[in-house]
N, C-alpha and C positions, 0 to 999 in steps of 0.2 A: 505494499500499499504506499503511496507516496506522500510524502511530508505536506502537510498542509502549506499554504501561502501565507505569507505574514501581510497584514494590513500595514497602511501608512502609519497607524494609530500606534499599531503594536510594534512596528519599527521603531518607533519613535520612544515607547517606554524601553525597549531593549537597549537602544542606543545610550540610553540615561545612565544604564548600568556601566561602572568603571572596568567590569571583566569582558564587555563586550567589544573588540576591537571594531568590527563592522557587521552590517548585516543588510540584507537584501530582502526582497520577497521570497525569497527561495532559501538562502544560506543564511547561517549566523557563525561567526568567527569569534571564538572565547581565547583570552589571552592565556599565555603559558601558566602565569600565576594561577588564573583559575582552574586549569587543568590540573594542576598540582594540589592545589587545596581540594578539589571534587575527589581526586584519586586518593588522598589521605583521609579523608572522611568515608569512603567507599571502604578503605583498607578497616576503618574501625568500626565496621557494621551498618553504617546509614544505609536506607534506601535513597535512590537516585532522585526520586521526586523530592525528598524532604533535603537533600543536599542543595538542589537547585534552589528551594526556599531560603534555606539558611543564607545561602549566597546573594539572594536578592533577585531571584529570576522566577517568576512564577511558570512552572511545569505547565500549566494548564496554556499558556500562551505559546510554549514550545510545539504542543501535541505530543501524544505516546510516541510515535515513533521515533522523534528527535530525543525524548528523553531516555527509551530503552537502547538506542544505538548509541548514545553518547559513552556509554560505560563500556561497550565493546570496542567503540575507536580509541578509547583511553586505554583498554587493555593491550590493543594492537600497539601504541603509540610506547608503552611500557616493555614490552616484548621485544621491539625493536632496539632497544637499549641506547637511544638517543637523545633521550630527555624528552620533557613536552616541548612541543615548538609551536608557534603562533605566526601571524602573519608577518611579523618583524622580525623572528629568528629565522623561519623560512628563506626570506629573502637574503638575509646575511649568508646563510648557508648554501645557497644557490650561486651568489657573488664569488664565493670563495672557491666552489668545486665546479664550476663551469669552466670547459676548455674554449679557447679562444673562438672556434667556429660557434660553437653553442651561445654564446655571450653576444658575437656580432649578430647572430639569427635573432636572439631576443632584443635586442637594441633596435632592429631592423623593425622586428614586429611592432616594438612599443613607439617607433617613430610613426609607423602607418597608422597606427591607432590615434595618435595625437593629431595627426593630419584630419583624420576622419573627423575628429572632436571640432576642430578648427571649420571645418567646412559646417558642422551642423551649425556652430555658433555663428556662423557669419548668417545662414539661412534663417536662423532665428532671428537674428538682428534686423534682417531686411523684412522679415514678417511683422516684426514689432512696428517697424517704422513705418511700413504700409500701412497697418491697423490705426497708427496714429495718425497718418497723414488723411486716411479716409474719414478718420472721426472728425478731424478740423475743419474739413471739407463738406461736413453733412452727407458723406455717401455710406450707405450702409457698408 
């Protein structure tokens, strides 16, 4: 069963938690410190929904799929033996461990993405300007 999508209101609530690094309608990224705190509590016998509550996150907001899946994801990270990672530590890890060719490919992809963002912003500005001009000229 697929995870539920977060509404804008739910994303705002989740983003307010210091343990949440990023949230989209589909994905939530927790900090490494959250994962470590969660794992410690799990090892002391607490249930995942109770841990989420204690760390300031409503498990009902996440949904049962994310709550139950988080435990398995953490176990996988522990077994990998690389410590708990988050968006920040993953970026550092990849920066240190990429070959020159991988780094170039990554940077080219980032550059292409930035170009797409710039084009989108240009179009947005044009639409905004056109709407404002139509408003001032009395057109619909």
